[in-house]
Each structure stands twice: as structure tokens, then as C-alpha cells.
N, C-alpha and C positions, 0 to 999 in steps of 0.2 A: 182527778186524773184526766178528764177531758180537756181541762185547761192546759195541763202539761203536754198532752198529745197535740193540741193546737199550737202550742209554743214550739214543740219539736218539729211539727210540720212546717211552721213559718221559718224556722231556722234551716230546715232542710231545703225549702224553696229558695231561701236567700243564698245558701251555699250553691245550689244548683244554678241559680241565676248568675252568680259570680263565676262559676266554672264555665258556664255557657259563654259569658262575656270574655273570659280568658281564652277560651277555645277560638272564638271569633278573632280576637286580637292576635293570637298566635298564627292563625291561618293568614291573616293580613300581613304579618311580619314575614312569614314563609314566602308569600307571594312577592313581597317587596325585595326580600333577600334573593330570591330566584331571579327577579328582573335585574337587580344590580349585578349579580353574578354573570348573567348573560351579557350585560353591557361590558363588564370587565373582560369577559372571554372574547367578545367581539373586538374590543380594543387590542387585546393581545394578538389576535389573528391579524389585525391591520398592521401592528408593529412587526410581526413576523414577516408579512408580505413586503413591508418597506425594507426590512433588513435583508431579505433575499434579493430585492432589487438593487440595494446598495452594494451587496457582495458581488453580484454579477457585473455591476458597473466598475467596481474596483478591479476585478479580474480582467475585464476588457481593457481598462486603462493600463494596468500593469503589462499586459500582453503588447498593446500598441506601443507603449513607451519602450519596452524591451526591444521591439523591432527597430524603433527609431534610434535608440542608443547603439544597437548593433550596426546600423547603417552609418551612423556618425563615426564609430570607431573604424569601420572599414574605410570610410572616406579619409579619416586621419592617417591610417596606415598607407593608403595609396598616395596621399600627398607627401608623407614622409619618405616613401620609396622614391617618388619622383624627385624630391629635393636632393636625396642622396645621389641619384643619377646625374642631376644637374651639377651638383657640387663636384662630382668626379670629372665631368666634362670641363667645368671651369678650371679645375686644378690642372688638367692636361693643357688647356689653352694658356694658363698662367706659365707653365713650364716652357712652352714654346715661345711665348712672348719674352720671358726672362732670358732665354738662350739667345734670342735675336738681339736683345738690348745689349748684352755683354759683349 
């Protein structure tokens, strides 16, 4: 029986050693996973910051271009109105010239 007890004890010590090794390995894996998660989390934060910056830039560009387009359309309208006035004056002068020629 003592031989059996020694064998059981050796088996129990072997199992205990294996469990201890697995626990150490799992702790190492947990630590590594935690570190990798923190790295991924940090990269996501950086990406979010960059996206926020890009969104602000796009909004600024859209606003500035909107103002510029509005100014261009206003200028186009002013030129068109001016051309209409000039055309009306030229028509009046054409009529006067044509009457004098006849």
C-alpha cells in the first residue's frame, strides 16, 4: 500500500506541477492579451481622433466652398444684369442709328 500511496503522491505532484505550469502560462497569455487589447484600443482612439480632424476639415472646406460658390453666383448675376442693361442701351442706339441711316 505504501508503494501505491507513493505512486498516488507522485501522480498528484505531477498533476499539481502541470496545473501550476498551466496557471503560469494562462497568466502570461492574459497579460499578453491585455497588452494587445490596450494597443488596439489606443489605435482605435488615434483613428477616432483622425476621423474627427478629417470631419472638421471637411465641414470647413464645405463652408468655405459654399461661400465662394455663393460669391461666384452673385458675380454671375451682376454680370448678367449689367449685360442686359448694356444690351438694352445698344438696342436703343441701334434704333437711333438705323433711323438716321434711312
